[in-house]
OpenMM code with the backbone's topology and positions (N, CA, C; nanometers):
from openmm import Vec3, app, unit

residues = "MET GLU ILE LEU VAL MET ALA LYS SER ALA PRO LYS THR LEU LYS ALA ALA TYR LEU LEU LYS GLY MET GLY LYS LEU GLU ILE SER ILE LEU LYS LEU ARG LEU LEU LEU GLU LEU LYS LEU VAL ASN GLU THR LYS LEU PHE GLN LEU GLN THR GLN LEU ALA GLU ILE GLY ARG MET LEU GLY GLY TRP LEU LYS ALA THR GLN SER SER".split()
positions = [
    Vec3(2.5122, 2.8861, -4.9084),
    Vec3(2.4399, 2.9240, -4.7895),
    Vec3(2.4676, 2.8238, -4.6768),
    Vec3(2.4733, 2.6964, -4.7110),
    Vec3(2.4989, 2.5948, -4.6092),
    Vec3(2.6326, 2.6182, -4.5406),
    Vec3(2.7312, 2.6563, -4.6196),
    Vec3(2.8649, 2.6776, -4.5645),
    Vec3(2.8644, 2.7939, -4.4660),
    Vec3(2.7866, 2.8968, -4.4946),
    Vec3(2.7797, 3.0115, -4.4036),
    Vec3(2.7113, 2.9738, -4.2731),
    Vec3(2.6109, 2.8893, -4.2806),
    Vec3(2.5446, 2.8418, -4.1592),
    Vec3(2.6437, 2.7588, -4.0775),
    Vec3(2.7221, 2.6765, -4.1472),
    Vec3(2.8230, 2.5962, -4.0774),
    Vec3(2.9275, 2.6871, -4.0118),
    Vec3(2.9679, 2.7922, -4.0815),
    Vec3(3.0667, 2.8857, -4.0261),
    Vec3(3.0122, 2.9540, -3.9019),
    Vec3(2.8853, 2.9900, -3.9071),
    Vec3(2.8234, 3.0570, -3.7928),
    Vec3(2.8238, 2.9674, -3.6696),
    Vec3(2.8017, 2.8390, -3.6911),
    Vec3(2.7908, 2.7446, -3.5797),
    Vec3(2.9231, 2.6807, -3.5399),
    Vec3(3.0242, 2.6961, -3.6226),
    Vec3(3.1517, 2.6270, -3.5996),
    Vec3(3.2302, 2.6889, -3.4848),
    Vec3(3.3134, 2.6070, -3.4220),
    Vec3(3.4047, 2.6624, -3.3217),
    Vec3(3.5016, 2.7608, -3.3881),
    Vec3(3.5573, 2.8509, -3.3111),
    Vec3(3.6444, 2.9563, -3.3652),
    Vec3(3.7571, 2.9006, -3.4514),
    Vec3(3.8096, 2.7859, -3.4148),
    Vec3(3.9226, 2.7297, -3.4889),
    Vec3(3.8836, 2.6851, -3.6297),
    Vec3(3.7565, 2.6584, -3.6545),
    Vec3(3.7116, 2.6099, -3.7852),
    Vec3(3.6423, 2.7158, -3.8704),
    Vec3(3.6075, 2.8286, -3.8116),
    Vec3(3.5329, 2.9320, -3.8840),
    Vec3(3.6044, 2.9775, -4.0110),
    Vec3(3.7350, 3.0027, -4.0015),
    Vec3(3.8097, 3.0546, -4.1162),
    Vec3(3.8030, 2.9575, -4.2342),
    Vec3(3.8124, 2.8293, -4.2083),
    Vec3(3.8075, 2.7302, -4.3164),
    Vec3(3.6727, 2.7345, -4.3878),
    Vec3(3.5651, 2.7443, -4.3124),
    Vec3(3.4322, 2.7526, -4.3732),
    Vec3(3.4164, 2.8819, -4.4527),
    Vec3(3.4680, 2.9901, -4.3991),
    Vec3(3.4565, 3.1182, -4.4685),
    Vec3(3.5352, 3.1179, -4.5990),
    Vec3(3.6517, 3.0552, -4.5984),
    Vec3(3.7297, 3.0444, -4.7214),
    Vec3(3.6562, 2.9608, -4.8263),
    Vec3(3.5915, 2.8543, -4.7828),
    Vec3(3.5110, 2.7736, -4.8750),
    Vec3(3.3961, 2.8570, -4.9308),
    Vec3(3.3334, 2.9343, -4.8454),
    Vec3(3.2244, 3.0201, -4.8884),
    Vec3(3.2707, 3.1238, -4.9893),
    Vec3(3.3885, 3.1803, -4.9687),
    Vec3(3.4432, 3.2781, -5.0624),
    Vec3(3.4747, 3.2120, -5.1971),
    Vec3(3.5212, 3.0880, -5.1927),
    Vec3(3.5468, 3.0150, -5.3162),
    Vec3(3.4190, 2.9927, -5.3952),
    Vec3(3.3135, 2.9554, -5.3272),
    Vec3(3.1852, 2.9341, -5.3939),
    Vec3(3.1305, 3.0655, -5.4502),
    Vec3(3.1536, 3.1730, -5.3786),
    Vec3(3.1119, 3.3041, -5.4268),
    Vec3(3.1854, 3.3388, -5.5567),
    Vec3(3.3156, 3.3144, -5.5609),
    Vec3(3.3935, 3.3411, -5.6818),
    Vec3(3.3427, 3.2580, -5.7998),
    Vec3(3.3076, 3.1332, -5.7747),
    Vec3(3.2532, 3.0484, -5.8804),
    Vec3(3.1209, 3.1048, -5.9305),
    Vec3(3.0380, 3.1532, -5.8396),
    Vec3(2.9107, 3.2140, -5.8797),
    Vec3(2.9335, 3.3363, -5.9675),
    Vec3(3.0315, 3.4174, -5.9326),
    Vec3(3.0625, 3.5367, -6.0107),
    Vec3(3.1098, 3.4963, -6.1510),
    Vec3(3.1933, 3.3943, -6.1586),
    Vec3(3.2402, 3.3474, -6.2896),
    Vec3(3.1250, 3.2938, -6.3746),
    Vec3(3.0325, 3.2245, -6.3122),
    Vec3(2.9162, 3.1726, -6.3852),
    Vec3(2.8306, 3.2865, -6.4397),
    Vec3(2.8151, 3.3921, -6.3610),
    Vec3(2.7391, 3.5073, -6.4087),
    Vec3(2.8071, 3.5723, -6.5290),
    Vec3(2.9389, 3.5830, -6.5228),
    Vec3(3.0116, 3.6409, -6.6363),
    Vec3(2.9949, 3.5552, -6.7615),
    Vec3(2.9950, 3.4254, -6.7432),
    Vec3(2.9753, 3.3349, -6.8559),
    Vec3(2.8356, 3.3528, -6.9157),
    Vec3(2.7359, 3.3642, -6.8301),
    Vec3(2.6002, 3.3880, -6.8787),
    Vec3(2.5922, 3.5178, -6.9590),
    Vec3(2.6641, 3.6189, -6.9135),
    Vec3(2.6652, 3.7461, -6.9853),
    Vec3(2.7339, 3.7308, -7.1211),
    Vec3(2.8480, 3.6617, -7.1222),
    Vec3(2.9202, 3.6410, -7.2476),
    Vec3(2.8364, 3.5649, -7.3494),
    Vec3(2.7596, 3.4688, -7.3007),
    Vec3(2.6754, 3.3885, -7.3896),
    Vec3(2.5432, 3.4575, -7.4215),
    Vec3(2.5244, 3.5748, -7.3622),
    Vec3(2.4030, 3.6558, -7.3822),
    Vec3(2.2760, 3.5774, -7.3470),
    Vec3(2.2821, 3.5113, -7.2326),
    Vec3(2.1689, 3.4320, -7.1856),
    Vec3(2.0881, 3.5014, -7.0770),
    Vec3(2.1352, 3.6182, -7.0333),
    Vec3(2.0646, 3.6902, -6.9265),
    Vec3(2.0526, 3.8383, -6.9622),
    Vec3(1.9598, 3.9015, -6.8964),
    Vec3(1.9394, 4.0461, -6.9077),
    Vec3(2.0568, 4.1161, -6.8373),
    Vec3(2.1237, 4.2057, -6.9072),
    Vec3(2.2403, 4.2736, -6.8504),
    Vec3(2.2076, 4.3503, -6.7228),
    Vec3(2.0949, 4.4168, -6.7196),
    Vec3(2.0579, 4.4954, -6.6021),
    Vec3(2.0455, 4.4065, -6.4790),
    Vec3(1.9758, 4.2951, -6.4932),
    Vec3(1.9594, 4.2020, -6.3801),
    Vec3(2.0945, 4.1451, -6.3385),
    Vec3(2.1778, 4.1148, -6.4373),
    Vec3(2.3083, 4.0573, -6.4068),
    Vec3(2.3936, 4.1557, -6.3282),
    Vec3(2.3923, 4.2826, -6.3682),
    Vec3(2.4721, 4.3819, -6.2969),
    Vec3(2.4201, 4.4028, -6.1552),
    Vec3(2.2901, 4.3923, -6.1361),
    Vec3(2.2337, 4.4003, -6.0004),
    Vec3(2.2831, 4.2833, -5.9166),
    Vec3(2.2837, 4.1643, -5.9746),
    Vec3(2.3335, 4.0469, -5.9029),
    Vec3(2.4817, 4.0604, -5.8701),
    Vec3(2.5592, 4.1122, -5.9650),
    Vec3(2.7018, 4.1299, -5.9403),
    Vec3(2.7264, 4.2279, -5.8255),
    Vec3(2.6453, 4.3314, -5.8176),
    Vec3(2.6580, 4.4285, -5.7087),
    Vec3(2.6287, 4.3611, -5.5745),
    Vec3(2.5256, 4.2795, -5.5715),
    Vec3(2.4905, 4.2089, -5.4480),
    Vec3(2.5986, 4.1081, -5.4100),
    Vec3(2.6525, 4.0371, -5.5083),
    Vec3(2.7590, 3.9406, -5.4796),
    Vec3(2.8851, 4.0108, -5.4306),
    Vec3(2.9137, 4.1288, -5.4833),
    Vec3(3.0296, 4.2050, -5.4364),
    Vec3(3.0116, 4.2439, -5.2897),
    Vec3(2.8908, 4.2826, -5.2535),
    Vec3(2.8623, 4.3172, -5.1133),
    Vec3(2.8780, 4.1949, -5.0233),
    Vec3(2.8304, 4.0815, -5.0684),
    Vec3(2.8463, 3.9578, -4.9922),
    Vec3(2.9948, 3.9273, -4.9749),
    Vec3(3.0721, 3.9480, -5.0797),
    Vec3(3.2164, 3.9258, -5.0721),
    Vec3(3.2826, 4.0155, -4.9690),
    Vec3(3.2416, 4.1418, -4.9648),
    Vec3(3.2968, 4.2339, -4.8647),
    Vec3(3.2607, 4.1888, -4.7235),
    Vec3(3.1377, 4.1437, -4.7056),
    Vec3(3.0955, 4.0977, -4.5727),
    Vec3(3.1721, 3.9724, -4.5321),
    Vec3(3.1887, 3.8795, -4.6250),
    Vec3(3.2658, 3.7580, -4.5943),
    Vec3(3.4102, 3.7937, -4.5604),
    Vec3(3.4693, 3.8857, -4.6371),
    Vec3(3.6057, 3.9277, -4.6095),
    Vec3(3.6195, 3.9894, -4.4714),
    Vec3(3.5233, 4.0702, -4.4339),
    Vec3(3.5257, 4.1299, -4.2995),
    Vec3(3.5112, 4.0263, -4.1907),
    Vec3(3.4236, 3.9303, -4.2129),
    Vec3(3.4023, 3.8224, -4.1154),
    Vec3(3.5291, 3.7396, -4.1018),
    Vec3(3.5927, 3.7091, -4.2157),
    Vec3(3.7169, 3.6311, -4.2136),
    Vec3(3.8270, 3.7081, -4.1411),
    Vec3(3.8387, 3.8367, -4.1689),
    Vec3(3.9396, 3.9193, -4.1035),
    Vec3(3.9175, 3.9226, -3.9520),
    Vec3(3.7908, 3.9383, -3.9121),
    Vec3(3.7588, 3.9411, -3.7689),
    Vec3(3.7896, 3.8070, -3.7034),
    Vec3(3.7683, 3.6995, -3.7748),
    Vec3(3.7942, 3.5661, -3.7220),
    Vec3(3.9435, 3.5450, -3.7028),
    Vec3(4.0223, 3.5924, -3.7982),
    Vec3(4.1676, 3.5718, -3.7915),
    Vec3(4.2345, 3.6630, -3.6913),
    Vec3(4.1768, 3.7767, -3.6612),
    Vec3(4.2398, 3.8699, -3.5667),
    Vec3(4.2081, 3.8386, -3.4220),
    Vec3(4.1055, 3.7584, -3.3974),
    Vec3(4.0697, 3.7299, -3.2571),
    Vec3(4.1351, 3.6056, -3.2051),
] * unit.nanometer
topology = app.Topology()
chain = topology.addChain("A")
for resn in residues:
    res = topology.addResidue(resn, chain)
    for name in ("N", "CA", "C"):
        topology.addAtom(name, app.Element.getBySymbol(name[0]), res)
């Protein structure tokens, strides 16, 4: 979340770097969720809901990054 706030406030030249860091952290979160599922430490239904939300966040970050690079 901190990285996204930094991206929002950053000058145009730095936004892409912050967004890429944010996407990396998102990927790590997704991997951690998969690990929790493999270890059977979480409720599958809740995990799939979280994965859906993280996928949406990923799409939004990708769109923001694309818009930043095209302008």
